[in-house]
Structures are given as C-alpha cells and as structure tokens.
PyMOL commands that place a pseudoatom at each C-alpha (Angstrom):
pseudoatom trace, name=CA, resn=MET, resi=1, chain=A, elem=C, hetatm=0, pos=[0.003, -0.146, -0.221]
pseudoatom trace, name=CA, resn=ASP, resi=2, chain=A, elem=C, hetatm=0, pos=[2.519, 2.272, 0.552]
pseudoatom trace, name=CA, resn=LEU, resi=3, chain=A, elem=C, hetatm=0, pos=[4.151, 2.051, -2.766]
pseudoatom trace, name=CA, resn=GLU, resi=4, chain=A, elem=C, hetatm=0, pos=[0.799, 2.553, -4.399]
pseudoatom trace, name=CA, resn=ALA, resi=5, chain=A, elem=C, hetatm=0, pos=[0.254, 5.850, -2.285]
pseudoatom trace, name=CA, resn=ARG, resi=6, chain=A, elem=C, hetatm=0, pos=[3.762, 7.044, -3.187]
pseudoatom trace, name=CA, resn=SER, resi=7, chain=A, elem=C, hetatm=0, pos=[2.788, 6.722, -6.893]
pseudoatom trace, name=CA, resn=LEU, resi=8, chain=A, elem=C, hetatm=0, pos=[-0.117, 8.657, -6.843]
pseudoatom trace, name=CA, resn=GLN, resi=9, chain=A, elem=C, hetatm=0, pos=[-0.622, 12.378, -7.310]
pseudoatom trace, name=CA, resn=PRO, resi=10, chain=A, elem=C, hetatm=0, pos=[0.712, 14.714, -4.689]
pseudoatom trace, name=CA, resn=ASN, resi=11, chain=A, elem=C, hetatm=0, pos=[-2.010, 16.298, -3.684]
pseudoatom trace, name=CA, resn=VAL, resi=12, chain=A, elem=C, hetatm=0, pos=[-3.686, 12.690, -2.917]
pseudoatom trace, name=CA, resn=LYS, resi=13, chain=A, elem=C, hetatm=0, pos=[-0.219, 11.429, -1.920]
pseudoatom trace, name=CA, resn=ALA, resi=14, chain=A, elem=C, hetatm=0, pos=[0.202, 13.329, 0.967]
pseudoatom trace, name=CA, resn=VAL, resi=15, chain=A, elem=C, hetatm=0, pos=[-3.162, 12.355, 2.556]
pseudoatom trace, name=CA, resn=LEU, resi=16, chain=A, elem=C, hetatm=0, pos=[-2.972, 8.661, 1.828]
pseudoatom trace, name=CA, resn=LEU, resi=17, chain=A, elem=C, hetatm=0, pos=[0.449, 8.502, 3.139]
pseudoatom trace, name=CA, resn=ALA, resi=18, chain=A, elem=C, hetatm=0, pos=[-0.636, 10.300, 6.719]
pseudoatom trace, name=CA, resn=LYS, resi=19, chain=A, elem=C, hetatm=0, pos=[-3.385, 7.785, 6.873]
pseudoatom trace, name=CA, resn=LEU, resi=20, chain=A, elem=C, hetatm=0, pos=[-0.926, 4.948, 6.306]
pseudoatom trace, name=CA, resn=ARG, resi=21, chain=A, elem=C, hetatm=0, pos=[1.241, 6.297, 9.355]
pseudoatom trace, name=CA, resn=GLU, resi=22, chain=A, elem=C, hetatm=0, pos=[-1.960, 6.628, 11.590]
pseudoatom trace, name=CA, resn=TYR, resi=23, chain=A, elem=C, hetatm=0, pos=[-2.732, 2.799, 10.443]
pseudoatom trace, name=CA, resn=LYS, resi=24, chain=A, elem=C, hetatm=0, pos=[0.970, 1.584, 11.363]
pseudoatom trace, name=CA, resn=SER, resi=25, chain=A, elem=C, hetatm=0, pos=[0.844, 3.335, 14.375]
pseudoatom trace, name=CA, resn=ASP, resi=26, chain=A, elem=C, hetatm=0, pos=[-2.602, 1.905, 15.551]
pseudoatom trace, name=CA, resn=LEU, resi=27, chain=A, elem=C, hetatm=0, pos=[-1.198, -1.461, 14.288]
pseudoatom trace, name=CA, resn=ASN, resi=28, chain=A, elem=C, hetatm=0, pos=[1.755, -1.479, 16.313]
pseudoatom trace, name=CA, resn=ASN, resi=29, chain=A, elem=C, hetatm=0, pos=[-0.197, -0.263, 19.132]
pseudoatom trace, name=CA, resn=LEU, resi=30, chain=A, elem=C, hetatm=0, pos=[-2.668, -3.099, 18.862]
pseudoatom trace, name=CA, resn=LYS, resi=31, chain=A, elem=C, hetatm=0, pos=[0.163, -5.562, 18.588]
pseudoatom trace, name=CA, resn=SER, resi=32, chain=A, elem=C, hetatm=0, pos=[2.155, -4.408, 21.673]
pseudoatom trace, name=CA, resn=GLU, resi=33, chain=A, elem=C, hetatm=0, pos=[-1.390, -4.380, 23.783]
pseudoatom trace, name=CA, resn=VAL, resi=34, chain=A, elem=C, hetatm=0, pos=[-1.547, -8.282, 22.473]
pseudoatom trace, name=CA, resn=LYS, resi=35, chain=A, elem=C, hetatm=0, pos=[1.689, -9.174, 23.508]
pseudoatom trace, name=CA, resn=ARG, resi=36, chain=A, elem=C, hetatm=0, pos=[1.304, -7.528, 26.700]
pseudoatom trace, name=CA, resn=ILE, resi=37, chain=A, elem=C, hetatm=0, pos=[-1.889, -9.123, 27.699]
pseudoatom trace, name=CA, resn=ALA, resi=38, chain=A, elem=C, hetatm=0, pos=[-0.918, -12.453, 25.884]
pseudoatom trace, name=CA, resn=SER, resi=39, chain=A, elem=C, hetatm=0, pos=[2.809, -12.280, 28.338]
pseudoatom trace, name=CA, resn=GLY, resi=40, chain=A, elem=C, hetatm=0, pos=[0.362, -12.626, 31.537]
pseudoatom trace, name=CA, resn=ASN, resi=41, chain=A, elem=C, hetatm=0, pos=[1.676, -9.815, 33.365]
pseudoatom trace, name=CA, resn=LEU, resi=42, chain=A, elem=C, hetatm=0, pos=[-1.463, -8.578, 33.582]
pseudoatom trace, name=CA, resn=ASN, resi=43, chain=A, elem=C, hetatm=0, pos=[-2.274, -8.127, 37.303]
pseudoatom trace, name=CA, resn=PRO, resi=44, chain=A, elem=C, hetatm=0, pos=[-5.354, -9.846, 38.389]
pseudoatom trace, name=CA, resn=ALA, resi=45, chain=A, elem=C, hetatm=0, pos=[-7.675, -6.798, 38.962]
pseudoatom trace, name=CA, resn=ALA, resi=46, chain=A, elem=C, hetatm=0, pos=[-6.839, -5.455, 35.216]
pseudoatom trace, name=CA, resn=ARG, resi=47, chain=A, elem=C, hetatm=0, pos=[-7.355, -8.966, 33.952]
pseudoatom trace, name=CA, resn=ASP, resi=48, chain=A, elem=C, hetatm=0, pos=[-10.813, -9.084, 35.777]
pseudoatom trace, name=CA, resn=GLU, resi=49, chain=A, elem=C, hetatm=0, pos=[-11.653, -5.919, 34.333]
pseudoatom trace, name=CA, resn=LEU, resi=50, chain=A, elem=C, hetatm=0, pos=[-10.966, -6.844, 31.018]
pseudoatom trace, name=CA, resn=LEU, resi=51, chain=A, elem=C, hetatm=0, pos=[-12.955, -10.146, 31.223]
pseudoatom trace, name=CA, resn=GLU, resi=52, chain=A, elem=C, hetatm=0, pos=[-15.812, -8.237, 32.746]
pseudoatom trace, name=CA, resn=SER, resi=53, chain=A, elem=C, hetatm=0, pos=[-15.803, -5.952, 30.397]
pseudoatom trace, name=CA, resn=GLY, resi=54, chain=A, elem=C, hetatm=0, pos=[-15.899, -8.453, 27.746]
pseudoatom trace, name=CA, resn=MET, resi=55, chain=A, elem=C, hetatm=0, pos=[-18.497, -10.146, 29.359]
pseudoatom trace, name=CA, resn=ALA, resi=56, chain=A, elem=C, hetatm=0, pos=[-20.598, -7.098, 29.801]
pseudoatom trace, name=CA, resn=ASP, resi=57, chain=A, elem=C, hetatm=0, pos=[-20.435, -6.700, 26.049]
pseudoatom trace, name=CA, resn=ALA, resi=58, chain=A, elem=C, hetatm=0, pos=[-21.550, -10.277, 25.349]
pseudoatom trace, name=CA, resn=LEU, resi=59, chain=A, elem=C, hetatm=0, pos=[-24.245, -9.721, 27.657]
pseudoatom trace, name=CA, resn=THR, resi=60, chain=A, elem=C, hetatm=0, pos=[-25.562, -6.783, 26.141]
pseudoatom trace, name=CA, resn=ALA, resi=61, chain=A, elem=C, hetatm=0, pos=[-24.880, -8.323, 22.907]
pseudoatom trace, name=CA, resn=SER, resi=62, chain=A, elem=C, hetatm=0, pos=[-26.936, -11.556, 23.866]
pseudoatom trace, name=CA, resn=ALA, resi=63, chain=A, elem=C, hetatm=0, pos=[-29.920, -9.217, 25.258]
pseudoatom trace, name=CA, resn=ASP, resi=64, chain=A, elem=C, hetatm=0, pos=[-30.014, -7.130, 22.020]
pseudoatom trace, name=CA, resn=GLN, resi=65, chain=A, elem=C, hetatm=0, pos=[-30.355, -10.580, 20.045]
pseudoatom trace, name=CA, resn=ARG, resi=66, chain=A, elem=C, hetatm=0, pos=[-32.925, -12.012, 22.605]
pseudoatom trace, name=CA, resn=SER, resi=67, chain=A, elem=C, hetatm=0, pos=[-34.616, -8.831, 22.119]
pseudoatom trace, name=CA, resn=ARG, resi=68, chain=A, elem=C, hetatm=0, pos=[-34.459, -9.014, 18.189]
pseudoatom trace, name=CA, resn=LEU, resi=69, chain=A, elem=C, hetatm=0, pos=[-35.303, -12.690, 18.542]
pseudoatom trace, name=CA, resn=MET, resi=70, chain=A, elem=C, hetatm=0, pos=[-38.807, -12.006, 20.504]
pseudoatom trace, name=CA, resn=THR, resi=71, chain=A, elem=C, hetatm=0, pos=[-39.650, -9.276, 18.012]
pseudoatom trace, name=CA, resn=THR, resi=72, chain=A, elem=C, hetatm=0, pos=[-39.128, -11.663, 14.859]
pseudoatom trace, name=CA, resn=THR, resi=73, chain=A, elem=C, hetatm=0, pos=[-40.871, -14.495, 16.493]
pseudoatom trace, name=CA, resn=GLU, resi=74, chain=A, elem=C, hetatm=0, pos=[-43.865, -12.033, 17.384]
pseudoatom trace, name=CA, resn=ARG, resi=75, chain=A, elem=C, hetatm=0, pos=[-43.750, -11.084, 14.029]
pseudoatom trace, name=CA, resn=LEU, resi=76, chain=A, elem=C, hetatm=0, pos=[-43.624, -14.557, 12.497]
pseudoatom trace, name=CA, resn=ASN, resi=77, chain=A, elem=C, hetatm=0, pos=[-46.457, -15.406, 14.962]
pseudoatom trace, name=CA, resn=GLN, resi=78, chain=A, elem=C, hetatm=0, pos=[-48.770, -12.354, 13.277]
pseudoatom trace, name=CA, resn=SER, resi=79, chain=A, elem=C, hetatm=0, pos=[-48.015, -13.434, 10.039]
pseudoatom trace, name=CA, resn=SER, resi=80, chain=A, elem=C, hetatm=0, pos=[-49.034, -17.361, 11.176]
pseudoatom trace, name=CA, resn=ASP, resi=81, chain=A, elem=C, hetatm=0, pos=[-52.213, -15.694, 12.645]
pseudoatom trace, name=CA, resn=ARG, resi=82, chain=A, elem=C, hetatm=0, pos=[-53.092, -13.770, 9.420]
pseudoatom trace, name=CA, resn=ILE, resi=83, chain=A, elem=C, hetatm=0, pos=[-52.504, -16.901, 7.359]
pseudoatom trace, name=CA, resn=LYS, resi=84, chain=A, elem=C, hetatm=0, pos=[-54.973, -18.967, 9.618]
pseudoatom trace, name=CA, resn=ASP, resi=85, chain=A, elem=C, hetatm=0, pos=[-57.332, -16.341, 9.167]
pseudoatom trace, name=CA, resn=SER, resi=86, chain=A, elem=C, hetatm=0, pos=[-56.958, -15.776, 5.654]
pseudoatom trace, name=CA, resn=ARG, resi=87, chain=A, elem=C, hetatm=0, pos=[-57.107, -19.757, 4.773]
pseudoatom trace, name=CA, resn=ARG, resi=88, chain=A, elem=C, hetatm=0, pos=[-60.383, -19.937, 6.826]
pseudoatom trace, name=CA, resn=THR, resi=89, chain=A, elem=C, hetatm=0, pos=[-61.912, -16.761, 5.011]
pseudoatom trace, name=CA, resn=MET, resi=90, chain=A, elem=C, hetatm=0, pos=[-60.868, -18.675, 1.846]
pseudoatom trace, name=CA, resn=LEU, resi=91, chain=A, elem=C, hetatm=0, pos=[-62.679, -22.023, 3.016]
pseudoatom trace, name=CA, resn=GLU, resi=92, chain=A, elem=C, hetatm=0, pos=[-65.832, -20.179, 3.784]
pseudoatom trace, name=CA, resn=THR, resi=93, chain=A, elem=C, hetatm=0, pos=[-65.973, -18.628, 0.307]
pseudoatom trace, name=CA, resn=GLU, resi=94, chain=A, elem=C, hetatm=0, pos=[-65.169, -21.861, -1.011]
pseudoatom trace, name=CA, resn=GLU, resi=95, chain=A, elem=C, hetatm=0, pos=[-68.091, -23.562, 0.752]
pseudoatom trace, name=CA, resn=LEU, resi=96, chain=A, elem=C, hetatm=0, pos=[-70.451, -20.309, 0.060]
pseudoatom trace, name=CA, resn=GLY, resi=97, chain=A, elem=C, hetatm=0, pos=[-69.549, -20.597, -3.923]
pseudoatom trace, name=CA, resn=VAL, resi=98, chain=A, elem=C, hetatm=0, pos=[-70.351, -24.402, -3.634]
pseudoatom trace, name=CA, resn=SER, resi=99, chain=A, elem=C, hetatm=0, pos=[-73.344, -23.700, -1.974]
pseudoatom trace, name=CA, resn=ILE, resi=100, chain=A, elem=C, hetatm=0, pos=[-74.362, -21.314, -4.613]
pseudoatom trace, name=CA, resn=LEU, resi=101, chain=A, elem=C, hetatm=0, pos=[-73.499, -23.038, -7.642]
pseudoatom trace, name=CA, resn=GLN, resi=102, chain=A, elem=C, hetatm=0, pos=[-75.909, -26.094, -6.016]
pseudoatom trace, name=CA, resn=ASP, resi=103, chain=A, elem=C, hetatm=0, pos=[-78.735, -23.423, -5.684]
pseudoatom trace, name=CA, resn=LEU, resi=104, chain=A, elem=C, hetatm=0, pos=[-78.274, -22.101, -9.204]
pseudoatom trace, name=CA, resn=HIS, resi=105, chain=A, elem=C, hetatm=0, pos=[-78.500, -26.057, -10.219]
pseudoatom trace, name=CA, resn=SER, resi=106, chain=A, elem=C, hetatm=0, pos=[-81.482, -26.874, -8.500]
pseudoatom trace, name=CA, resn=GLN, resi=107, chain=A, elem=C, hetatm=0, pos=[-82.947, -23.433, -10.232]
pseudoatom trace, name=CA, resn=ARG, resi=108, chain=A, elem=C, hetatm=0, pos=[-81.714, -24.529, -13.558]
pseudoatom trace, name=CA, resn=GLN, resi=109, chain=A, elem=C, hetatm=0, pos=[-83.277, -28.114, -13.108]
pseudoatom trace, name=CA, resn=SER, resi=110, chain=A, elem=C, hetatm=0, pos=[-86.626, -26.521, -11.797]
pseudoatom trace, name=CA, resn=LEU, resi=111, chain=A, elem=C, hetatm=0, pos=[-86.513, -23.971, -14.816]
pseudoatom trace, name=CA, resn=LEU, resi=112, chain=A, elem=C, hetatm=0, pos=[-86.087, -26.939, -17.137]
pseudoatom trace, name=CA, resn=HIS, resi=113, chain=A, elem=C, hetatm=0, pos=[-88.520, -29.253, -15.787]
pseudoatom trace, name=CA, resn=ALA, resi=114, chain=A, elem=C, hetatm=0, pos=[-91.154, -26.080, -15.978]
pseudoatom trace, name=CA, resn=ASN, resi=115, chain=A, elem=C, hetatm=0, pos=[-90.029, -25.465, -19.290]
pseudoatom trace, name=CA, resn=ASN, resi=116, chain=A, elem=C, hetatm=0, pos=[-90.983, -29.316, -20.369]
pseudoatom trace, name=CA, resn=THR, resi=117, chain=A, elem=C, hetatm=0, pos=[-94.036, -29.053, -18.694]
pseudoatom trace, name=CA, resn=VAL, resi=118, chain=A, elem=C, hetatm=0, pos=[-95.321, -25.881, -20.481]
pseudoatom trace, name=CA, resn=SER, resi=119, chain=A, elem=C, hetatm=0, pos=[-93.799, -27.568, -23.729]
pseudoatom trace, name=CA, resn=LEU, resi=120, chain=A, elem=C, hetatm=0, pos=[-96.195, -30.571, -23.466]
for i in range(1, 120): cmd.bond("trace and resi %d" % i, "trace and resi %d" % (i + 1))
show_as sticks, trace
zoom trace
C-alpha cells in the first residue's frame, strides 16, 4: 500500500501517506497490547476488568439478540395468524361458492322441468 500511495498525485499522496502512518501506528499499538495481554504480566485486577468488560459486551449483545429474536418471533406469530385467518376466509368463501352453485343447479333444473311441462 505504501508503494501505491507514493505513486499517486502529490495532493492525494500526502493524505494517503498520513493515513497509512496512522494505521501503522494503530497496528503497532494493538500488537503491543496483544503482547502485553498474552504475556501474562497482567495483574489480576486488570485481567478481571478486561474479562468483565468482555462479558458485559457479550451480555449486552446477547440481550440485543434476544430482543431481536423476540420481535421476530412475534412478527412470525402475527404472520401465521394472518395466514390462518386468510385460509379460514378462503374456505368459507369456497363453501359459499359451492352452495351458490348447488342452488343455481337446482334452479336450472326447476326451470328446465317447468319449460318441459309447459311445452307438452
């Protein structure tokens, strides 16, 4: 990245090189912190604080996930209820349609019978 930044135009080059130096500095700081933590020279209080802050973050994330899960479950239940209601309405409509068709068939038969009777 350093070579790519140096090959750019001067006005862009200065900004990118400054950012690159900042990123390298951050990386070195993080590396030294990892070495310090991994070396075991961390006193028990600092270690507990580090672990507790990690647990607090995990508990917060867990609570957020639980909240999102509850919200999603509630929406899913509402959707399921709407589907059940729609299905029930569809079945009622189908039954009504069958009943209407039977009535129409019966009326047709009556009209045909009346027509045959009058024609004779």
